[in-house]
PASEBA-1860 file (N, C-alpha, C; in nm, 3 decimals):
! residues 143
1> QMRNEISH> 0.082/-0.119/0.000/0.000/0.000/0.000/0.086/0.126/0.000 ~ 0.203/0.118/0.063/0.292/0.234/0.066/0.342/0.268/-0.075 ~ 0.372/0.167/-0.155/0.416/0.194/-0.293/0.308/0.267/-0.372 ~ 0.184/0.228/-0.352/0.074/0.295/-0.421/0.069/0.443/-0.382 ~ 0.084/0.469/-0.254/0.077/0.608/-0.208/0.196/0.689/-0.259 ~ 0.313/0.628/-0.261/0.431/0.695/-0.316/0.409/0.728/-0.463 ~ 0.353/0.633/-0.538/0.324/0.657/-0.680/0.225/0.772/-0.698 ~ 0.125/0.778/-0.611/0.026/0.887/-0.619/0.092/1.021/-0.594
9> VERDSIEP> 0.178/1.027/-0.491/0.245/1.154/-0.460/0.338/1.194/-0.573 ~ 0.410/1.098/-0.628/0.497/1.129/-0.741/0.416/1.186/-0.858 ~ 0.307/1.117/-0.891/0.225/1.157/-1.005/0.155/1.292/-0.982 ~ 0.099/1.310/-0.862/0.015/1.427/-0.836/0.091/1.550/-0.788 ~ 0.207/1.530/-0.724/0.277/1.644/-0.663/0.417/1.669/-0.719 ~ 0.495/1.565/-0.736/0.635/1.582/-0.777/0.647/1.604/-0.928 ~ 0.586/1.514/-1.007/0.601/1.522/-1.152/0.549/1.653/-1.213 ~ 0.439/1.710/-1.163/0.397/1.839/-1.219/0.501/1.950/-1.198
17> ILGDDLTA> 0.578/1.941/-1.093/0.683/2.040/-1.068/0.802/2.014/-1.160 ~ 0.845/1.889/-1.169/0.963/1.855/-1.249/0.937/1.867/-1.399 ~ 0.819/1.831/-1.442/0.788/1.826/-1.585/0.822/1.688/-1.639 ~ 0.763/1.656/-1.753/0.780/1.523/-1.812/0.924/1.491/-1.850 ~ 0.993/1.588/-1.909/1.129/1.562/-1.958/1.226/1.535/-1.844 ~ 1.222/1.618/-1.741/1.314/1.599/-1.628/1.280/1.471/-1.552 ~ 1.152/1.441/-1.536/1.111/1.318/-1.470/1.163/1.197/-1.546 ~ 1.144/1.197/-1.678/1.191/1.084/-1.760/1.343/1.072/-1.754
25> SLRDKMKS> 1.413/1.183/-1.758/1.559/1.180/-1.752/1.609/1.120/-1.621 ~ 1.551/1.162/-1.511/1.591/1.107/-1.380/1.560/0.959/-1.370 ~ 1.442/0.921/-1.415/1.405/0.778/-1.410/1.498/0.693/-1.495 ~ 1.532/0.741/-1.614/1.624/0.667/-1.702/1.760/0.649/-1.635 ~ 1.810/0.755/-1.574/1.940/0.746/-1.507/1.934/0.649/-1.389 ~ 1.825/0.650/-1.316/1.812/0.561/-1.201/1.805/0.415/-1.247 ~ 1.728/0.389/-1.351/1.713/0.252/-1.401/1.841/0.197/-1.460 ~ 1.919/0.283/-1.524/2.041/0.237/-1.590/2.165/0.248/-1.501
33> NTPLSKAE> 2.144/0.289/-1.376/2.255/0.308/-1.282/2.360/0.406/-1.332 ~ 2.317/0.503/-1.410/2.406/0.608/-1.457/2.438/0.700/-1.339 ~ 2.565/0.733/-1.318/2.600/0.823/-1.208/2.528/0.957/-1.221 ~ 2.484/1.008/-1.108/2.413/1.136/-1.105/2.512/1.249/-1.079 ~ 2.483/1.363/-1.136/2.564/1.482/-1.107/2.535/1.528/-0.964 ~ 2.616/1.621/-0.918/2.595/1.676/-0.783/2.458/1.744/-0.774 ~ 2.421/1.817/-0.877/2.291/1.885/-0.880/2.176/1.785/-0.880 ~ 2.190/1.676/-0.955/2.084/1.574/-0.959/2.071/1.503/-0.824
41> TSLLKHIQ> 2.184/1.480/-0.758/2.181/1.419/-0.624/2.109/1.511/-0.526 ~ 2.136/1.641/-0.534/2.066/1.738/-0.449/1.918/1.741/-0.482 ~ 1.886/1.732/-0.610/1.747/1.731/-0.652/1.673/1.611/-0.593 ~ 1.735/1.494/-0.598/1.672/1.374/-0.540/1.648/1.390/-0.391 ~ 1.740/1.454/-0.321/1.720/1.479/-0.177/1.601/1.569/-0.153 ~ 1.585/1.671/-0.237/1.469/1.759/-0.225/1.340/1.681/-0.252 ~ 1.343/1.595/-0.351/1.225/1.513/-0.383/1.190/1.423/-0.266 ~ 1.290/1.357/-0.208/1.266/1.267/-0.095/1.207/1.341/0.024
49> RALAPLAL> 1.256/1.463/0.050/1.206/1.541/0.164/1.059/1.578/0.148 ~ 1.013/1.590/0.026/0.871/1.619/0.002/0.789/1.490/-0.004 ~ 0.845/1.389/-0.064/0.774/1.263/-0.087/0.738/1.192/0.043 ~ 0.832/1.183/0.134/0.811/1.106/0.257/0.691/1.155/0.340 ~ 0.686/1.283/0.379/0.572/1.325/0.461/0.439/1.318/0.387 ~ 0.440/1.348/0.258/0.314/1.344/0.183/0.262/1.201/0.169 ~ 0.352/1.106/0.147/0.310/0.966/0.136/0.258/0.914/0.269 ~ 0.326/0.948/0.378/0.279/0.905/0.510/0.143/0.966/0.542
57> AGMIPYGA> 0.128/1.095/0.513/0.000/1.161/0.539/-0.112/1.097/0.459 ~ -0.082/1.055/0.338/-0.183/0.992/0.253/-0.228/0.856/0.303 ~ -0.148/0.793/0.386/-0.184/0.660/0.437/-0.265/0.666/0.565 ~ -0.262/0.776/0.635/-0.332/0.787/0.763/-0.483/0.767/0.752 ~ -0.551/0.828/0.654/-0.698/0.811/0.649/-0.742/0.665/0.630 ~ -0.656/0.583/0.573/-0.691/0.443/0.552/-0.658/0.356/0.672 ~ -0.601/0.415/0.776/-0.563/0.338/0.893/-0.448/0.243/0.865 ~ -0.372/0.272/0.760/-0.263/0.182/0.720/-0.140/0.198/0.808
65> ITIGTDGV> -0.126/0.314/0.873/-0.013/0.336/0.961/-0.060/0.401/1.090 ~ 0.021/0.387/1.192/0.002/0.462/1.316/0.133/0.532/1.347 ~ 0.122/0.646/1.409/0.240/0.723/1.446/0.235/0.741/1.596 ~ 0.339/0.697/1.661/0.343/0.707/1.807/0.486/0.720/1.857 ~ 0.504/0.689/1.984/0.636/0.702/2.045/0.736/0.604/1.986 ~ 0.688/0.496/1.926/0.776/0.399/1.862/0.808/0.435/1.718 ~ 0.754/0.545/1.669/0.776/0.588/1.531/0.655/0.556/1.445 ~ 0.680/0.536/1.317/0.574/0.504/1.222/0.565/0.352/1.212
73> CRSTESVS> 0.446/0.300/1.238/0.426/0.155/1.235/0.311/0.121/1.142 ~ 0.322/0.007/1.080/0.212/-0.044/0.999/0.099/-0.084/1.093 ~ -0.018/-0.037/1.065/-0.132/-0.063/1.152/-0.191/-0.200/1.122 ~ -0.211/-0.278/1.226/-0.268/-0.412/1.208/-0.414/-0.418/1.246 ~ -0.463/-0.312/1.308/-0.605/-0.309/1.344/-0.661/-0.171/1.318 ~ -0.789/-0.166/1.292/-0.851/-0.037/1.264/-0.878/0.036/1.395 ~ -0.884/0.168/1.387/-0.912/0.249/1.504/-1.060/0.241/1.534 ~ -1.095/0.207/1.657/-1.235/0.192/1.694/-1.299/0.328/1.719
81> ADSRSEQW> -1.430/0.329/1.717/-1.504/0.452/1.739/-1.483/0.504/1.881 ~ -1.446/0.416/1.975/-1.425/0.456/2.113/-1.297/0.537/2.131 ~ -1.207/0.527/2.040/-1.079/0.597/2.057/-1.077/0.728/1.978 ~ -1.168/0.816/2.011/-1.178/0.946/1.944/-1.050/1.027/1.961 ~ -0.989/1.018/2.079/-0.866/1.094/2.101/-0.756/1.046/2.007 ~ -0.750/0.915/1.981/-0.651/0.860/1.889/-0.680/0.908/1.747 ~ -0.805/0.911/1.708/-0.841/0.962/1.575/-0.803/1.109/1.561 ~ -0.827/1.187/1.666/-0.793/1.329/1.664/-0.642/1.347/1.652
89> RMQEEMIY> -0.566/1.268/1.727/-0.421/1.277/1.724/-0.368/1.242/1.585 ~ -0.423/1.138/1.525/-0.379/1.099/1.391/-0.416/1.205/1.287 ~ -0.530/1.269/1.307/-0.568/1.377/1.216/-0.469/1.494/1.227 ~ -0.428/1.524/1.350/-0.329/1.630/1.369/-0.196/1.592/1.304 ~ -0.156/1.466/1.316/-0.033/1.419/1.251/-0.043/1.433/1.100 ~ -0.160/1.398/1.045/-0.180/1.407/0.901/-0.168/1.553/0.854 ~ -0.228/1.644/0.928/-0.219/1.786/0.892/-0.074/1.833/0.899 ~ -0.003/1.794/1.004/0.138/1.832/1.018/0.220/1.778/0.901
97> LNKRGENQ> 0.202/1.651/0.868/0.278/1.591/0.758/0.246/1.657/0.624 ~ 0.120/1.689/0.602/0.082/1.758/0.478/0.147/1.896/0.469 ~ 0.147/1.971/0.581/0.211/2.103/0.581/0.360/2.090/0.554 ~ 0.421/1.994/0.619/0.565/1.974/0.600/0.595/1.937/0.454 ~ 0.514/1.846/0.399/0.533/1.806/0.260/0.514/1.921/0.164 ~ 0.412/2.003/0.187/0.388/2.119/0.101/0.503/2.219/0.109 ~ 0.557/2.238/0.229/0.673/2.327/0.243/0.793/2.272/0.166 ~ 0.810/2.141/0.168/0.920/2.080/0.095/0.898/2.087/-0.056
105> LEALRSFL> 0.774/2.083/-0.100/0.747/2.103/-0.243/0.788/2.243/-0.285 ~ 0.763/2.341/-0.198/0.806/2.479/-0.227/0.957/2.487/-0.231 ~ 1.024/2.416/-0.140/1.171/2.415/-0.140/1.223/2.350/-0.268 ~ 1.155/2.246/-0.314/1.192/2.179/-0.439/1.179/2.275/-0.556 ~ 1.067/2.346/-0.562/1.042/2.444/-0.669/1.150/2.552/-0.667 ~ 1.180/2.600/-0.549/1.280/2.705/-0.533/1.418/2.655/-0.576 ~ 1.454/2.532/-0.536/1.582/2.473/-0.575/1.593/2.464/-0.727 ~ 1.488/2.416/-0.790/1.491/2.404/-0.936/1.501/2.540/-1.004
113> NKNRASFP> 1.428/2.638/-0.954/1.434/2.771/-1.014/1.573/2.833/-1.000 ~ 1.639/2.807/-0.887/1.773/2.861/-0.865/1.879/2.786/-0.944 ~ 1.851/2.662/-0.981/1.950/2.578/-1.049/1.907/2.539/-1.189 ~ 1.839/2.628/-1.258/1.789/2.599/-1.393/1.900/2.560/-1.490 ~ 2.017/2.617/-1.472/2.128/2.587/-1.563/2.168/2.440/-1.556 ~ 2.149/2.377/-1.441/2.184/2.236/-1.426/2.078/2.142/-1.482 ~ 1.959/2.197/-1.507/1.847/2.115/-1.555/1.783/2.182/-1.676 ~ 1.845/2.169/-1.794/1.795/2.240/-1.912/1.653/2.203/-1.953
121> SYKGKEST> 1.608/2.083/-1.919/1.472/2.043/-1.957/1.366/2.097/-1.861 ~ 1.409/2.156/-1.752/1.314/2.210/-1.653/1.254/2.340/-1.703 ~ 1.123/2.347/-1.699/1.051/2.469/-1.732/1.016/2.535/-1.599 ~ 1.065/2.653/-1.576/1.045/2.722/-1.448/0.900/2.725/-1.403 ~ 0.881/2.700/-1.276/0.748/2.703/-1.216/0.742/2.818/-1.116 ~ 0.634/2.889/-1.118/0.612/2.997/-1.023/0.585/2.938/-0.886 ~ 0.645/2.994/-0.784/0.618/2.950/-0.648/0.476/2.990/-0.611 ~ 0.419/2.917/-0.517/0.284/2.948/-0.472/0.286/3.070/-0.382
129> GTIKINST> 0.172/3.120/-0.348/0.159/3.241/-0.268/0.226/3.234/-0.133 ~ 0.224/3.119/-0.068/0.280/3.109/0.066/0.427/3.144/0.068 ~ 0.502/3.095/-0.029/0.645/3.123/-0.032/0.671/3.271/-0.056 ~ 0.585/3.336/-0.133/0.600/3.479/-0.158/0.566/3.559/-0.033 ~ 0.462/3.517/0.038/0.422/3.587/0.160/0.533/3.577/0.264 ~ 0.595/3.461/0.275/0.699/3.440/0.376/0.836/3.491/0.332 ~ 0.844/3.562/0.224/0.973/3.612/0.177/1.018/3.729/0.265 ~ 1.146/3.760/0.257/1.201/3.869/0.337/1.148/4.005/0.294
137> SSAVYLM> 1.095/4.015/0.173/1.043/4.142/0.125/0.896/4.165/0.164 ~ 0.836/4.068/0.230/0.697/4.078/0.269/0.686/4.107/0.419 ~ 0.583/4.180/0.455/0.560/4.209/0.597/0.464/4.107/0.658 ~ 0.421/4.008/0.581/0.325/3.907/0.627/0.396/3.773/0.635 ~ 0.378/3.703/0.745/0.438/3.571/0.762/0.332/3.471/0.804 ~ 0.329/3.357/0.738/0.238/3.249/0.774/0.318/3.134/0.831 ~ 0.263/3.068/0.929/0.331/2.952/0.987/0.249/2.828/0.967
END
């Protein structure tokens, strides 16, 4: 189930930022074990930082994982209606993971825009409003 969620995040969130050409280029290099440049290695790290929280957040509504003091665990039982506090806690975790993932998507977009010369097939993407609001030139900050 985790692979399905990772595929969904890649398709719905990562690939639209990278574009078809850059996505295909990275996949080809990964499949053929072609060494990656320093910029491509940094790009993969940015992708991973966005992918992980978004994939985990996507699994919470299905009860596929639980997050607790032991870390992230595969859930073997569904959450009962009696454990409303556990449902609330998991909902808060999901919101946190989604926010973190969205922030990392902005960091990915920013990295690509700053490093366009290293990725000729990348078509620049405009950052979303949140990143502009939180810029040093803005008097408004969102957390």
